[in-house]
N, C-alpha and C positions, 0 to 999 in steps of 0.2 A: 504493502500499500502505497503509496505517495503521499510524506506529511503536506499540512496546509499550513501556506506560505503565510507567514504573520502580516497584518493590514495596521501601517503605521499611522495612528487618528494623530490627526495635526491638533498642534493649540487652540489655532482658530482658524475657520474656515466661513468667509463671506460671498453670499453667493448674487447681485445681481442685488446691492441693497443703493435703494432710493430717498433719497428725502426732500420734500418738500415746503419748501416756504409760499407766503402766497405773494413775493416779490423775484425771489430765490430758487433755483436751484442747488443745492447745497454739493448733494450728492447724484449722480447720476449711474444705475448700472454696475455700481463698482463691483464685481470680483478677484477676489482675491488667498491665499491659503498660505498660513506660515505654520511650519514645524518644530517642533517640540523641541527645543532646548536651542535654536536659531536666533543671532541678535539680526533684525531685520530694521532697516532703515526707512523712513513714512518724508519723503521730502517734496517740498513745495514752498509757494511763494504764499503771503500772509494770504487769504480766504480761501486758501486752494480746495478746506476739504480736510483738512487732519484730521481738525479738536472736535468738527462732527461726529467726522468717521469714529473716532477713539469713545463720541459718546453717543453712542449709539449701538458699540458694543456693549460698555459700561450703562449700558443703565439713565444715560446722561440723558438723550437727544433719543424721541419715540419716531423711528423710521415708518414711510411710506410705505415702502414694502423691500422684499426681499428676505432673506433668510443669512442668520447668526447661528456658527455653530463653534460654542468654546468646548474643548475637551472631548471633539464626539456627542454634544448635548444640542442638542437644537434649544433655540433660549425659546422659542413656541411652547413646545414644550416644559422645559421646567428654565423658569427667568432667574431663578435665586442661585441655586447649589450649586452649577459651576461656576457664579460671580462671587462666590465665595473665595478661589485659588483665583483670583487677581487683583490686582494693586494698582494705581494708578498717580502717579506724580501729575497733580493739575500744573495748569501754569498759573492758576489765579493761590496765594495766603490765604487757608481755608480751619486753622484749629483754632480754641478757645486759648486768645491770653492770660488769665491767671491760672491754666494749669500747670507743673515743670513741666519740664519735657519728656522725663520722665512719667510722669502720669497722663502723658497726649502716647505716649506709645502705648502704656498698658489701655489704656482705653480703647484703642484700635484694631489691640488683639480681640477684645471683649468683643466689638463690633462687627471682627468675624466668625465669630464662635470659640473662638481660641481663649485655653486659658492662662492666664498670666506668666509668662516666661521670661522669670530676670533675667537669664545667661542670655537668650535671644536678642534682649534688650537692650545690652551689656553690650553684644558681640557689634549689634548694626548703629550705637552709638560710640563706639571707638573704629568701627570701617570709614564712619563717615566724620571722624574728630570734633565729636561733638560729647564725647565723658565728659570732661572738665564742667562741660553746660548740663550735668543731669538735674542737678537739683533748683535750676533757675525758674523763675515765672518765663515762659514762652513772649512775654513783652518786652521781656529787656536783651530778647537776643538782637544781634543786629542781623540785615538785608540778606545776609552771605548764610549767616548761622541759619534764618528762620527756612531760608534753600534746602539746607541741609537736609533740616527737620521734616520739611515735607517729602523729599525721595524716603529720610527713618520709615517716614508712616507708613508709606507705600512698602515697605517690604518685610513690617518685624513679623508677619504672619506666616512669611516662608508662602508667595503666590509664587502658584506655579509659569503664569503668564504676569508680566509685568510695562505697565503702557509711562514710559517717561517722557513727559509732552513740554518740549522746550523744557529739557529740568537742569539745569548750568545757564539761562537767561537772566544776565545781568551779573553775574558770581564773579569769585576771584578764580583764577587759572588753577591754584593750591586744589579749589573744590571741583576742579571740572578731572584733571590730575587722579584726584583720589575715587572720584566717582568711574572713571574706565579701570579702574583698577578695581575697583568691586563691582564695576559689570560683568568682565570677564569674571570674576570668583562665581559671578549666578549663575554665568552660564554651563560654567565648569561643571556646575551641583547640577544641571538637569531647567534651568529656571529660562522660558522663553522669556527675551526681552523685545520690548519694541520702541525704538527711539525714532522723534521727532525733535529737529536740532534746524538752526541758522547757524549755528557754530558746525560746517559741513567738516571741517578736521575731524568733528568727532563722529561720524558717520564714517568718514572715510581710513578711520585706525580703527573702529567698530563691527562694523555691521560685514553681514556676512553672506545675504543680501539689500536689493535697495529697490525702492517703490516710491515712483515719481508721481505722485496727482495736481494736477492743475482745474482749476473752475468745477472742481468735484467730480473730477474724472481721471479713472487711474490712466494713464497713459505708458507704464511700463512697471514691469515687474524683471527682475534679472540678478545674478548672481553678480555681485562688488566685482572682482578681480574680470571676470566676463566682458563685463561692459565697458570698463577701464580701458580693458584690450579694443575692444569693438568703438568704442567712440572717443576715445582719450587718444591725443596727439602730445608728440613729447618737441620742446621747442630746440633749435641746436640756436647756440647765443656762440659766437665769435668773436676776443677783444681782437682788433690789430694796434700793435706796437705803433706805425707812421699809419696816414694816412691814404685812405684805400679810394682809388675816382672808377676802376673797370674789374667788373668780377672776370672770370674764365666764365665761357657758355656752360656749362654745366649749373655756374653756383648762381645764376642770372633769376635761378625758382625763387632764391630768396632775398633780401633785402638791404641795403648799407644805412645809414641812419644816416644826417645829413652832414656830421661832422666826418664822412665818410672813417669814424673808428670805431664800430659796430656791424656785423653781422648778422644777419637772423633768419634763418628758416624752421619753418613748422612743418614737421613729419605726420604723416596720417596715410592711411593703409593703399592710398591710393597713388601716393610721390614715390621719387628716389628713397633709399635708406637717406639717411641723416649724414652716417658714414662713406658715400659716397660723395656727396659732397663737401664734406671738411675734406674729402683728399683729394680732388679739383683745386678748393681752393691752397693746398699742400704743392699737390703739384704743378698749381701756378707759378706757386713763388710768394707770396705773400709775406709780409709780416707778421702771420701768426703770434699773439701776444699770451689768449689766455682760452682755453675752447670749454664750453659750458654744456652740458644737457639737461634741459627743464622738465621735469614729465609730466602730465594735466591732473589737473585737480578735481576729486571727485565734484566742485562748483561748477570748474569748468563743460564738465560735462554734463549735467542737470541745466544749466543752462542753454547746453545743444537743444538738448530734448524739451525744453522749453518752448526755446524757436522753433519747433519742428524738423532739431534733425536727426534723431532717432528713425533707421532706414531697416 
């Protein structure tokens, strides 16, 4: 007899999700599958529909139509149980200013049906550099510390799926790096992470896959490295030791700055390799003083997609 193949249940599956307001289609026919244990970056400009999509999944926004499943459970069948395993870092500060940091996290455990777990609270406080503030009233925290506490609230009940909606907006570089470290730890433990951010270096650093949304429509979902390879560009920058006025024929696909000291060539899949262009410059006897290859950033790829450049 053949053994039955195991079926992987996604952490999240959205099918044909639509949200209409009287004067706005916030989401239009969005379908998305996010696998358990991956880091997924949901990217797009302001007003693209990112927060509306997250709100519909977390029960904060009532969908117009479509289907949402969490951990294989259709929310039309059971809207409550699977959401106990979801965490959300919202964009807005939303905790009682009169309780201490530790009390806020203890209450949060209770909201999700978990008993108070001081070891878990300490673990999250230490991971987010909040331990020294544990007994302080939350109203005394700085803006950056309040943002850390929002993240701690979303994680303290050990969710299987966590949404980080602009988690590091307006905070310091230290928190950003702390969060990157902790997100990797969460993924290693099997937690699924959905990240929205305007700091696209976060997405480039952390994400396994990327989704790009604009005007309520999901334009693209792709593995990050494949996307960067397919749509990314590399820029060859050659600095000359003295002014150059004429380029070898092969190198005329590039450009010289007005001073004749900097040559730039953008390598794409349809162009010649940058190495051939550089070889032509050197073979032509040009006074090459410095060479630099600048890879594309995810931000540049996203802008290309938004401008209709994804084929």
